[in-house]
C-alpha positions in Angstrom: -12.8 -5.4 -1.3 -9.6 -3.5 -0.1 -6.6 -5.8 0.8 -4.6 -4.9 3.8 -1.8 -7.3 4.7 -0.5 -8.4 8.1 3.3 -8.4 8.4 3.5 -9.9 11.8 4.5 -13.7 12.0 3.2 -14.2 15.5 -0.5 -14.5 16.7 -0.8 -11.6 18.9 0.9 -9.5 16.1 -1.4 -10.8 13.4 -4.6 -10.2 15.5 -3.4 -6.8 16.5 -2.9 -5.8 12.8 -6.1 -7.6 11.5 -8.3 -5.9 14.2 -6.7 -2.5 13.4 -7.3 -2.9 9.6 -10.8 -4.0 9.9 -11.7 -1.2 12.0 -10.6 1.3 9.1 -13.3 0.4 6.6 -16.2 -2.3 6.0 -14.6 -3.4 2.8 -11.0 -4.3 4.3 -10.1 -8.0 3.8 -7.0 -8.7 5.9 -4.3 -10.7 4.1 -2.7 -13.4 6.3 0.1 -15.5 5.3 -0.5 -19.3 5.1 1.3 -20.7 8.2 0.1 -22.6 11.2 -0.2 -19.4 13.1 -1.8 -17.7 10.2 -4.7 -20.3 10.2 -5.1 -19.7 14.0 -5.3 -15.9 13.4 -7.6 -16.6 10.5 -9.9 -18.8 12.5 -10.0 -16.1 15.1 -10.7 -13.4 12.6 -13.7 -15.6 11.3 -15.1 -15.8 14.8 -14.9 -11.9 15.1 -16.5 -11.3 11.6 -13.1 -10.2 10.2 -12.9 -10.8 6.4 -9.6 -12.6 5.4 -7.3 -13.6 2.6 -5.0 -16.4 3.4 -2.1 -15.7 0.9 0.8 -17.6 -0.4 -1.2 -20.7 -0.6 0.6 -23.4 -3.0 -1.0 -26.9 -2.4 -4.4 -28.3 -2.3 -3.7 -29.6 1.3 -2.9 -25.8 2.4 -6.2 -24.7 0.5 -8.2 -27.3 2.5 -6.8 -26.1 5.7 -7.5 -22.5 4.8 -11.3 -23.2 4.1 -11.6 -25.2 7.2 -10.3 -22.2 9.2 -13.0 -20.1 7.4 -11.1 -17.7 5.4 -13.0 -15.4 3.1 -10.6 -16.0 0.2 -7.5 -18.1 -0.5 -4.9 -16.9 -3.0 -2.9 -19.3 -4.8 -0.1 -17.5 -6.8 -0.4 -19.1 -10.3 2.4 -17.3 -12.0 4.9 -18.1 -9.3 3.9 -21.7 -9.5 4.5 -21.7 -13.3 7.8 -19.9 -12.9 9.0 -23.1 -11.0 7.7 -25.4 -13.7 4.5 -26.4 -11.9 1.1 -26.0 -13.4 -0.7 -23.2 -11.7 -4.0 -23.9 -13.3 -3.8 -27.4 -12.0 -3.7 -26.0 -8.4 -6.9 -23.9 -9.1 -8.5 -27.1 -10.5 -7.6 -29.1 -7.3 -8.7 -26.3 -5.2 -12.1 -26.0 -6.9 -12.9 -29.7 -6.7 -12.0 -29.7 -3.0 -14.1 -26.6 -2.4 -17.0 -28.1 -4.3 -16.8 -31.5 -2.9 -17.5 -30.0 0.6 -19.4 -26.9 -0.2 -16.8 -24.6 1.4 -17.6 -20.9 1.1 -14.1 -19.8 0.8 -13.4 -18.0 -2.4 -10.6 -18.7 -4.8 -8.7 -15.7 -5.7 -6.2 -16.4 -8.7 -3.3 -14.2 -8.0 -0.1 -13.5 -9.8 -2.0 -13.7 -13.1 0.7 -13.1 -16.0 -1.4 -13.3 -19.3 -4.6 -13.6 -20.8 -4.3 -17.5 -21.0 -4.2 -17.5 -17.2 -7.3 -15.4 -17.0 -9.1 -17.6 -19.4 -8.2 -20.8 -17.7 -8.8 -19.5 -14.1 -12.4 -18.6 -15.3 -13.1 -21.8 -17.0 -11.9 -23.8 -14.1 -14.1 -21.6 -11.6 -11.8 -19.4 -9.9 -14.2 -16.7 -8.0 -11.8 -13.7 -8.3 -8.5 -12.8 -9.8 -6.0 -10.1 -9.4 -5.0 -9.0 -12.8 -2.4 -6.4 -13.9 -3.7 -3.6 -15.9 -1.5 -4.7 -18.9 -3.2 -8.1 -18.9 -6.7 -6.2 -18.8 -5.5 -4.3 -21.8 -4.6 -7.4 -23.7 -7.9 -8.9 -22.9 -9.6 -6.3 -25.1 -7.5 -7.1 -28.1 -8.3 -9.5 -30.7 -7.0 -9.4 -34.3 -10.5 -9.9 -35.9 -11.9 -7.2 -33.8 -9.1 -4.9 -35.4 -9.8 -6.1 -38.8 -13.5 -5.5 -38.2 -13.2 -2.1 -37.1 -11.0 -1.3 -39.9 -13.8 -2.7 -42.4 -16.5 -0.9 -40.7 -14.6 2.3 -41.1 -13.8 1.7 -44.8 -17.4 0.9 -45.5 -18.5 4.2 -43.7 -16.0 6.1 -46.0 -18.1 4.7 -48.8 -21.4 6.2 -47.8 -22.3 9.3 -49.7 -22.1 12.3 -47.6 -24.4 15.3 -48.2 
């Protein structure tokens, strides 16, 4: 999926942008802000076959409305939630429970991932997708026991007689 975000705050502007973006490529997912007008645009996009991501979603009630409107994705911003001393993963848990309770098809996209713990917890809870900074992806590949193991393997290899 390729994200393309609307910037208009009125229904007509959102729909004009969404339609324009959707015509650009079949993999475009149109980002729409979580507002009452955004939900209306999301529902219209759904009826027109336009994939959407309702972004800036910060409560279970908002997530419920997003799913009812038919969004392809919902984007709770985990790191931003943590920044204000709230538990971002609790929001993911609540969304997952609501979506599972009603068999909603909207996918949970964990956004504003800040560290490997966010990645692990989002995966354990059942987020469908995550946007992860490259630096965090690099951190995911690291583990001290891996480094120690590689070092040991190389030392063992040095002990093998060479012809």
